[in-house]
Structures are given as C-alpha cells and as structure tokens.
C-alpha positions in Angstrom: 24.6 -105.8 -84.1 21.3 -106.3 -86.0 20.2 -108.4 -88.8 19.4 -107.3 -92.4 18.1 -103.9 -92.9 19.0 -100.5 -94.1 21.7 -98.0 -92.7 19.9 -94.8 -91.4 22.8 -92.6 -93.2 23.6 -94.3 -96.5 20.6 -96.2 -96.9 22.5 -99.1 -98.2 20.9 -102.6 -97.0 23.5 -104.3 -94.7 23.6 -107.3 -92.4 26.1 -105.8 -90.1 24.5 -102.7 -88.6 24.9 -101.2 -85.0 22.6 -99.3 -83.0 23.4 -95.5 -83.2 20.3 -94.0 -81.5 17.1 -94.8 -79.6 14.0 -92.7 -80.4 11.5 -92.5 -77.6 7.8 -91.9 -78.2 5.4 -90.6 -75.6 2.5 -92.2 -77.3 3.9 -95.7 -78.0 6.8 -97.8 -78.3 9.8 -96.2 -79.5 12.3 -97.5 -82.1 16.0 -97.7 -83.0 18.2 -96.3 -85.4 21.1 -98.5 -87.0 24.1 -97.8 -89.2 27.0 -99.3 -91.0 29.9 -99.5 -88.5 32.2 -97.7 -90.8 32.1 -94.9 -92.0 28.3 -94.2 -91.2 28.2 -95.0 -87.3 31.4 -93.2 -86.8 29.9 -90.0 -88.6 26.7 -90.3 -86.5 28.7 -90.4 -83.4 30.4 -87.2 -84.1 27.2 -85.2 -84.5 26.0 -83.0 -81.8 22.8 -84.8 -81.2 24.5 -88.2 -81.0 24.0 -90.1 -77.7 26.9 -90.0 -75.4 27.1 -93.8 -75.1 27.6 -94.4 -78.9 31.2 -93.2 -79.0 32.0 -95.5 -75.9 30.4 -98.4 -77.8 32.4 -97.6 -80.9 35.5 -97.5 -78.8 34.9 -100.9 -77.6 34.7 -102.1 -81.1 37.9 -100.4 -81.9 36.1 -98.0 -84.3 36.4 -94.8 -82.3 37.9 -92.4 -82.9 37.7 -92.6 -86.5 40.9 -92.4 -88.5 41.6 -89.3 -90.3 
C-alpha cells in the first residue's frame, strides 16, 4: 500500500492505494501505477494488459474475484 496520492483510474486522492502495474523505461527509472483497492484495482486487474500478478495479490487481500 502507498501513502497519499491519486488513483490511476478515478483520479480521486486516497491514502489507501495499491500497486496495480509497473511501467518500465529503457532510458531511465520506471514508475508504479496505483489504484483504489475497490473498485478501481479490481477493474484494472480484469483488463487484458493487467499484469498476471495483480489478480493473485488482490486474491490475497480477499478482493478477487470481484463481487458481481
């Protein structure tokens, strides 16, 4: 979990964000994308380009699979 910042999807400020993706850069340091645990991180995990580890991490937090 990360300190105060903005969710990558809803753009709302939150003090309870989780890492949802790592962006690598060939010309310098990369960065992380963070999202609200629910519903934004769950939505991100369902996208085709989401990292495979994200659903596993959300499952550990009892946030995956999302409730219908």
